[in-house]
N, C-alpha and C positions, 0 to 999 in steps of 0.2 A: 518393440510393444509398448515400451514405458514411455517413449518420447511421443508415440501417437496418443496415447492417454492424455499426457500433460497437455498436448496441443488440444484436444477436445475441452479439457477444464479450462483452458485459458478462453477458448471460445465463447463457453457458455457461462462462466462465471459472473456473478452478480456482486460487483464491488462497490462498497460505499466509503466516501473519503469525508470526515467531517472534521471540523475543529472543535475542541473542547478546551475549557478553562480548568487548570488545575491548581494546586496548592499555590499560594502567595501570588495569585492572579497572573499565573504563566499560562500561555496558549501551548496547546498539542494538537498534532494532527493525527487523527486516528483512522485507520484503514482495516477494514473488516471484509471478510468474504473471500479471503485467499486460502488456498490449501499448504502450499509449500511455502509458507510466510517467512520463515527463519532465513533462507537463502535470498529471499526478495529484499527483507529488511536489510541485510547486511551491504547488499547493492545499492539499495537506496540512500543508507545512512553515508555511504562512501562518495557517491555521486552528489548528492545534495549538500554534504559536508556538516552534518549536525549529529547530535545523539539521538538514540533511541532504543527499542527493544522489540522483540516479538513476545507477546505475552497473552494467555487465554484465547489464543486465535484472532489476534489483533496485532497490527503493527503499530507502534506509537513513537512518533519521531517528535523531538523538542522542536516546538515553535511552529507557526502555520506556514506549511509548505503544501497546502492543497492543490494548486495548479501543477507546481513542480512534480508533485507525486503521481498526478494524473499523465502528465506528459513522459514521465519513466515507466510508467506501466503502459502506456500505448507503445513507446519505444520497445519495451519487451515483449510485446506481440500480443498484449490484450485487447480486445475489441473496444474502441472508443465508447460505442454505444451501450455496454455492460458497465461502465464505469460513472456512477452518480456522485456529483461534489455537491456537499450540502454546506 
C-alpha cells in the first residue's frame, strides 16, 4: 500500500527547480515540492557528483545542476510535466 501511495505522490507532485546565488557569489540548485526528499537528495548527490543537503523541505545542491536534476527526477519516475525549471 505504501508503494502505491508513493507512486500517486510522484505523479501529482509539483516540483520547482531553481538556481539561487548564495554566499561569495556561489550558485546552488534548489529543488522544492518533494515529500521524501532526504533519500532523493542522497541519490542525486551521488549521481551528479556534488555536495548538497535536504533542509526545510528543499534539496540544495552545490552548483548549477538544473537540467541534470530534472533528468534524474524523470528517470526516478516523476512526471516531466510536473517539473518546472526556472
